C-alpha positions as CSV (number, residue, x, y, z in Angstrom):
1,M,-26.7,-9.7,11.4
2,M,-27.4,-9.7,7.6
3,L,-25.7,-8.0,5.0
4,E,-27.6,-5.8,2.3
5,A,-27.5,-6.4,-1.5
6,H,-25.0,-3.1,-1.2
7,S,-22.5,-4.3,1.6
8,P,-21.4,-1.4,3.7
9,L,-17.6,-0.9,4.0
10,I,-15.6,-1.9,6.7
11,H,-15.0,1.2,8.0
12,E,-18.1,2.3,7.6
13,L,-19.6,-0.1,9.9
14,V,-17.2,1.0,12.7
15,A,-18.1,4.0,12.0
16,E,-21.8,3.3,12.7
17,H,-20.9,2.1,15.7
18,A,-18.8,5.6,16.6
19,A,-22.1,7.6,15.8
20,R,-24.5,5.3,17.8
21,Q,-22.6,4.4,21.0
22,P,-19.6,7.2,20.7
23,D,-18.4,6.3,24.6
24,A,-18.6,3.1,24.3
25,V,-15.1,0.8,24.2
26,A,-14.1,-0.3,21.3
27,L,-10.9,-1.6,22.1
28,S,-7.9,-2.1,25.0
29,L,-5.0,-3.5,26.1
30,G,-4.1,-3.3,29.9
31,D,-5.1,-0.4,31.3
32,T,-5.1,1.3,27.9
33,T,-8.3,1.9,26.2
34,A,-10.3,3.6,23.2
35,T,-13.9,4.4,22.7
36,Y,-15.3,3.8,19.6
37,Q,-15.8,7.9,18.9
38,R,-11.8,7.9,19.5
39,L,-10.9,5.1,17.4
40,H,-12.8,6.7,14.5
41,F,-11.8,10.1,14.9
42,V,-8.0,9.3,15.1
43,A,-7.8,7.2,12.2
44,D,-10.0,9.7,10.4
45,G,-7.4,12.6,10.6
46,F,-4.8,10.1,9.8
47,A,-6.6,8.6,7.1
48,A,-6.8,12.6,5.4
49,K,-3.3,12.8,6.0
50,M,-2.6,10.0,4.3
51,R,-4.5,10.9,1.1
52,T,-2.4,14.3,1.3
53,H,0.5,12.3,0.8
54,G,-0.7,10.5,-2.4
55,V,-1.7,7.7,-0.9
56,R,-4.7,6.4,-3.6
57,P,-8.0,4.5,-3.8
58,G,-7.6,0.6,-4.2
59,E,-3.5,0.8,-3.5
60,V,-1.6,-0.8,-0.8
61,V,-0.4,0.2,2.4
62,A,2.0,-1.8,3.8
63,V,1.5,-1.6,7.9
64,L,4.7,-2.9,10.1
65,M,3.7,-2.0,14.1
66,H,3.7,-3.5,17.5
67,R,0.4,-5.5,18.6
68,T,-0.9,-1.9,20.2
69,P,-4.3,0.4,19.8
70,R,-2.0,2.4,17.2
71,L,-2.1,-0.4,15.3
72,V,-6.1,-0.9,14.9
73,V,-5.9,3.3,14.4
74,A,-3.4,2.3,11.4
75,L,-5.3,0.0,9.8
76,L,-8.9,1.5,9.8
77,A,-7.0,4.7,8.8
78,V,-5.9,2.6,5.6
79,L,-9.3,1.6,4.9
80,R,-10.9,4.9,5.7
81,A,-8.2,6.0,3.3
82,G,-9.7,4.2,0.5
83,A,-6.3,1.6,0.3
84,A,-6.0,-1.8,1.5
85,Y,-3.6,-2.9,3.9
86,L,-0.8,-5.3,3.9
87,A,-0.1,-6.9,7.7
88,L,3.5,-7.4,8.4
89,D,4.5,-9.7,11.1
90,P,7.4,-8.0,13.2
91,E,8.8,-11.5,13.8
92,D,8.9,-12.1,10.0
93,S,12.6,-11.4,8.9
94,E,13.4,-8.5,6.9
95,A,13.9,-10.3,3.7
96,R,10.4,-11.7,4.4
97,H,9.0,-8.0,4.6
98,A,10.6,-6.9,1.3
99,E,9.2,-9.5,-0.9
100,L,6.0,-9.1,0.3
101,V,5.8,-5.3,-0.2
102,R,7.2,-5.8,-3.6
103,G,4.8,-8.5,-4.4
104,A,2.0,-6.1,-3.6
105,G,3.5,-2.9,-5.5
106,V,3.7,-1.3,-1.9
107,R,4.8,2.6,-2.1
108,F,3.7,3.4,1.7
109,L,4.7,1.5,4.9
110,V,2.8,2.5,8.5
111,S,5.4,1.8,11.2
112,D,6.5,2.3,14.4
113,L,9.6,0.4,14.4
114,E,12.8,2.4,14.2
115,D,14.9,-0.3,12.6
116,G,15.1,-3.2,9.9
117,L,12.1,-1.3,8.3
118,P,11.4,-2.3,4.3
119,V,13.3,0.3,1.8
120,G,12.3,2.2,-0.6
121,L,9.1,3.2,1.3
122,K,7.5,6.6,2.5
123,V,7.3,5.9,6.2
124,L,3.5,7.3,7.5
125,T,2.7,7.4,11.2
126,P,-0.6,9.4,12.8
127,E,1.8,12.1,14.0
128,T,2.8,12.4,10.2
129,P,1.8,16.2,9.1
130,V,-0.2,17.0,6.0
131,A,2.2,17.0,2.6
132,E,3.6,20.4,2.4
133,G,1.2,22.0,-0.1
134,A,-1.5,19.4,-0.6
135,T,-4.6,19.4,0.3
136,D,-7.2,16.2,1.2
137,P,-9.2,15.2,-2.1
138,G,-11.7,13.6,0.5
139,A,-13.0,10.3,0.8
140,P,-13.0,8.0,-2.4
141,N,-15.6,6.5,-4.0
142,Q,-15.5,2.9,-2.8
143,T,-17.7,-0.2,-3.7
144,S,-17.8,-3.6,-1.4
145,D,-15.9,-5.1,-3.6
146,S,-12.7,-2.6,-3.3
147,P,-10.3,-4.7,-1.6
148,A,-10.0,-4.6,2.4
149,Y,-6.1,-5.9,2.9
150,I,-4.0,-8.5,1.5
151,S,-4.3,-12.5,2.5
152,Y,-1.1,-14.6,2.1
153,S,0.6,-17.8,3.0
154,A,3.7,-18.5,4.1
155,D,5.2,-19.7,0.7
156,Q,3.7,-16.8,-1.2
157,S,5.5,-13.9,-2.2
158,A,2.2,-12.2,-4.0
159,G,-0.7,-12.2,-1.8
160,T,-4.5,-12.3,-2.8
161,P,-6.7,-9.5,-2.4
162,V,-9.9,-10.0,0.0
163,S,-12.7,-7.5,-0.6
164,H,-14.9,-5.7,2.0
165,R,-17.9,-7.2,1.0
166,A,-15.8,-11.0,1.6
167,L,-14.9,-9.8,4.8
168,A,-17.6,-8.3,6.2
169,E,-19.7,-11.0,5.1
170,F,-17.4,-13.4,7.0
171,V,-17.2,-11.7,10.3
172,T,-20.8,-10.9,10.5
173,R,-22.2,-14.5,9.4
174,P,-19.3,-16.7,11.7
175,N,-20.8,-19.6,10.3
176,G,-20.2,-18.6,6.8
177,L,-17.5,-19.8,4.7
178,V,-16.0,-16.9,2.9
179,L,-12.4,-18.3,1.1
180,G,-9.5,-15.7,1.8
181,A,-10.6,-14.4,5.3
182,D,-7.8,-15.4,7.5
183,A,-8.3,-15.9,11.4
184,S,-6.1,-12.5,12.4
185,A,-8.8,-10.4,10.5
186,V,-11.8,-12.0,12.0
187,A,-10.8,-11.9,15.1
188,L,-9.6,-7.6,15.0
189,W,-12.8,-7.1,13.1
190,A,-15.5,-8.9,14.1
191,P,-15.7,-7.5,17.7
192,L,-15.7,-3.8,15.9
193,V,-18.3,-3.8,12.8
194,R,-20.7,-5.4,15.7
195,G,-20.0,-3.0,18.3
196,G,-18.0,-5.0,20.9
197,H,-14.8,-4.8,22.7
198,L,-11.5,-5.6,21.1
199,A,-9.5,-7.0,23.8
200,M,-6.2,-6.7,22.4
201,A,-4.5,-9.0,24.5
202,D,-6.4,-12.2,23.1
203,M,-5.9,-11.1,19.8
204,P,-4.1,-13.6,17.6
205,A,-0.4,-12.1,15.7
206,L,-1.7,-9.9,13.2
207,T,-0.6,-11.3,9.8
208,G,-2.1,-11.7,6.2
209,R,-2.4,-15.5,6.5
């Protein structure tokens, strides 16, 4: 699959499959499955809620969640909201989480954890209601050069933004080399942008490194 000059965004590639094959299984974990239609619908609704709470295009949203289908919904929603995600590993220390969110200038956190969350962030979940008195400004204008996620190594306190173009080229051209596209991001998005089935039990821990 070769990308055109105007590369689509990662979430647009997933949305294409939701329109083309809505009842196909997009992801599974044990006995839990989600179709492309369901994945797209829930992520789109969550993205709209994020925008009513003030998530702005291009900003970084931290995601600290266990490896379940809800994690994929959250990451897709962040992209649909126009933001980039910073994936935090639940196994890392609270100090490491704090260091990374500080380095990325994070204001919002999506998490399903009850304890040990970075302080000073507004926590959002798919169940978060629309902000009172707010209206969804709608999907923002994005380009393939907009950041998709933040990549970081173990010794970094501030990561490197990876664009939609870079990630899309890597996951659709697996023999190519795109600096900054880490293995966990590729393992997550490669099946979904190709209309395949993401078996989460086989997916490596999702971090930015």
